[in-house]
C-alpha positions, 0 to 999 in steps of 0.5 A: 500500500505504501508503495502505491502512495509513494507513486501517487505523491510522485505523480502529483508532484509531476502534475503540479510541475506541468500545470503551475503557470508561475515559476516555482522558487528554487528555495521551495525545498518542500516542493522539490523534495517530493521528486526524490524523497521516496523510493521510485523504481526506474520503470516507474519514473519512466511511466509517471513522467510521460514524454508529452509532459516533459515537452510541455514543461519545456515549452510552457514553463521553461524556468520550472524545468531548469530549476528541476534539473538544477535542484537534482544536480544540487542534491547529487553534489550535496550527497557527494559532499556528505559521503552518502552515509545513510540509506535515505541519501543513497535513495535520493541519489538513485531518484535524482539519477533516474529523473535526470536519465528520463529528462536529459534526452528532451533537453538535447532534442531542443537546439535552444536547450542544448546549451543549458547544462553548459551555462554557468549556474549562480552559486556553482563553484569550480571546487564542486560545491554549490554556494550562494557567495561564489564569484560569477567568473569562478562558477562551474557549468551545471554539466561539469558539476553533474559529471564530477558528481557521477564520477565521485559517486562511482567511487563512493564507499558502501554505495558503489565500492567496498569501504576500506576504513573503520566504522568510526571514519567520517564518510564525508572525509573518506570520500574526499581523501580517498585514492580511488585507484585503491578501489578499482572494481575488478582485478586486471589491468593495473590492479591485482585484487579482485573485490568481493562481488556485491549485487547492490554495488553493481546495480548502483554503478549500472544506474549511474553509468546509465545516466552518464551514457545519457549525458554523452548521448547529446551526439545523437541529437546532432545531424551527421557531419564529416567534420572531424573536429566535432567534439562531444563536450560531455565526453571531452570534460569527463575524460579530461584531467578535471576528473580526478577518477579518470584512471581508476574509472577507465581501468574499472570499466575495462577490467569489469568487461574483460574479467566477466565470465557469463558461464560462471561455474557452468551449472546448466540453466544457472542464468534462469535460476539467478539474475546476473547483476554483473551482466547489466554492469558489463553492458553499461561499462562497455557502452561507456567505454566505446563512446568515451574512446571516440578519438577526434583529430583536433584533440590533444589525444590525437597528438599523443597518438601521433607521437607514439607512431614513430613514422608520423613526424610533423613540423612546428608550422604544421602543428600550428596550422592544425589549430588549438588542441582540445582537452586531452582524452585521458581514456584514449591516452591510457588505452594507447599506453597499455604495453605489458604482455600480461595486460594484453593477454588479459584483454584479448582473453576477455574479448575472445571468451565473450565473443565466442560465448554465443558459439558455445555448443552444449548437449542441453539446449539453451542451458548456457547463458548467451550474451548479446553485446557482441557488437559493442565488443567488436567496436571495442576491439576495433578501437584497441587495434586502431589506437594501440599498435602494440596490442595489434601486433600482440594479437597477430603474433600468435594463433590467438588471432584465430579466436577473434576470427572465427566468431567474426566469420560466424557473425558475418555468415549468420547476419548476411541475410538480415538487413537489420544487421548490416552494420554488424557485417560491416564492422566485422569486415572492417576489422578483418580489413585492418588485420589483413594489412599485416603479414602475420594475419595471412600466415596465421590463417594456414592453421587447420580449422576444426569444426567448432560450431555448425554453420550453413556452409559446405563441409570442408577439410582445410585451414582458417583461410578456407573458412574465410573464403567460403564464408565471404563467398556466402556473403557475396552470393546469398547476402542481403543486397545492401551488402553489395558495397562491401564486395570490394572490401571482402575481395581486398581482404582476400588479396591481402592474405593471398601471398601467404596461403600455402594450400587452399582446399578444393571447396575454397578454390572452387568458390573463388573461381565461381566468384570470377565466373559471376563477376566476369559475365559481360552483362555484370561487367558492363552494368556499372562503372566499378564492377570490373574492379572485382575482376581485377581483385580476383585476378590479383589473388590468383597471380599472388598464389601462382607466383608465391605459393604455387607448390602447395596449391594444386587444388587452385591450379586444377580449378583454374584449368577446369574453368579456363574458358572464363579466362579466355572469355575475359581476354577476348571480351568484345569491345564494339558498341553492338556487342556491348548493347547485346550483352546489356540486353541479357542483363540479369537481376543480380549476381549468379547464385546458381552453378555454385554447387554449394554442397551439403551444409554442416549438420545441425546448422540453420540457414541465415534468416532475414529480419523478422517483420517489425524489427527496428533498425538504425540507418547508417552513413555511407562508407567511403570507397575502398580507395579512400579507406586503404593505402597501398604498400609494397612488400620489399625483399627484406619484408618491410612495407613501402607506401605506394603513392596514389595513382590518379583515378579517372572521374567516372571511376571515383564517382562510381565508387562513392555511389556504390559505397552507400550502405543505405539505399536511398529508396529505403529512407523516408523522402521527407526525412531524407531531404532534411538530412545534412549536406553530406547526404545531398551530395551522396544523392547526387553521386548516386544519380550520376552513376544511374545515367552512366553507360558503358562505352567501347573506349571505357571498356578498352581502357581497363581491358588492356590492363587485365593482369592475365599474363601469368594465368595464360602462361600457366594454362599454356604450359599445363593444359597440354600436359594434363590433356596428354596424361588423361589421354595416355593413361585414360584418366578420369579420376581427378585425384591422379591429376592433382597428384601430377600437379602437386609434383609439377613446377613452373620455375623459369616458365612464368613471368618475373614475379610482381611485387606483393601489394598490400592495401592497408586500412587508413583511418579517415573522416568518412569511416569515423562518421560511419563508426559514430552513427553505427555505435550510437545506433547499436546503443539506442536499440540495445537500451530498451529497459528503460527505453531512454531515447525512444520517441525522441527527435534523434538526428544522427540516424533514423530508426526504421521498422522493417 
């Protein structure tokens, strides 16, 4: 009964706030205390403070909304100063936290209100306390007071951390004098002791982190911009030296994520018997980490990262031209400075264990807990590899990288037909592109693959490279049409690893030949100005393997001989106008999905399913073309990489790439919403329309046909085809195993053209991919936070939420 009275009183206070025409004085404590005096759950706060009423107060009684925000922050600061000794004060903290989590999105969605938290409040000192007699120049913006209060509360003894002091210690003194590095939440990087698990502390931390994430979410209410200097002021301040808890907080968040074991003691169905407070904390910690680690080109963190990279040397004049650096993001700084092998081992083990969790097979169906935050884990792994090159080299120096590869390939295969998971496929491909730029990745792929999880791919015996090729073939031939812009990325990865692949299986070799067959049909080559690039990539793969790994690749050589007509047709592609028109009339609706002879899928596997009708998805920004996100490097004789200067591209080629690289097909967007998007979207629209009026011409076709790298393959066919035919006739062979045996012992030494230099396309960070990552990351966070639905039905502008 008491609980319903509490809700009633809270609801009355909300109604009073929305109906009062006169501003309520900030000094009227009796009125304001109604909002945080009694325990109200987060679900009740969201139900009892409807969106329409928050907007009504914002429009009709702005001073009341401003005072409510100010009083809630003031109470949080007061509770920090007292050290939260009593249950009542802890309850006030939770209520203020829940109320601010509810209200902040409605402050952010109105451009006129967005600066409110950054305006100085009379009486808020830089020291953190709120005092009437403070000089205005010394005043601290409300946002800063709120962020510092959250940081202090995350290390508040007996509220979010275990107290180390005796009972006689004054709580206010303890929170002021504490060294929060002694109170890190979990053992791991920089901290050896594992504090005892405390269910209540975990729940309190989770709610505070939810409020912090809501503060950071102002980015969702700004339209997408390719400006690299757009700095989120909330993140910039929280991760700056102004926050005395940055180091312990960064390590706490990281250790909580990487130290989490969802399976626990492995008791079947334990997740159905006990609620896991740690899982909610891990999700929030992970989301705070990926948002905080947004690295901006104009910040001091950028300078620190460049200083770590020995190859980046800039003059003082160049530094001045860049303009003033923003506050240093200490989270990025700490991440880039992790260097101990045991820390790298702890991080990599934690991430691989969690990413492999959904792949774990058990005899009892659904008996083990499955985590759902794999997208955030992939973003975190990406940021680690991008900001800490020593971590990237640690990952690649042993076969542990395969523990990352298998779950990524599993997600690519599983999500390929589901348009609501297009972003998941993209992040997986970007990570593999980043890894493929390093020689060690290609070498590691030669390790034999043993079946760990059923996937709807053909059964094969081979290496991890075979698994990668078979799954890429699946994504290309039976993926959702919105994955077409990724084709050049997928093939670039195969090109990068191809010089190191010692022995492809027959299944993988046939898949590569099937792709060439599909991409080299005349109608496909002539239907878009960038389609021939896919053929160039595949020919480069074959040339790399023939020139550098011929000995172990009899399966691929045999597949090339069997499909030799494909290469002859390419070499003899007609270039006259009549043939072009004739080929275009035969144009089909998509890539050849037949003749693939997929073979039998693995036992117990389930086919990749399209999205369920009604599923929500967040729109994505365009991804730049492969030429914009990679930089060519040539491998010299001593194994070092030498950057190859960019060759100028023809105008039709570059416009084609930009158009084709849009991950969001324009027809899917709401026309009105699409028109109101930023300049970026408009320019993208024009590039797409310029592609649609393009048509193939004899000159265009000749310009690239003459450059097709067919010499090595034609020479191989010229030498081997007569030999194979002679053996078949002489010995009456019909069994391919004997032909393979002959090819295994054959050699082309001295018969092939001089080996070409190995060309690797390394991922290159740029403003386009930074914007894509920002929209993808916030889209994931929006869709994953449904209880409570923090941002639901607010005016998000960074992306659009669409129902399938």
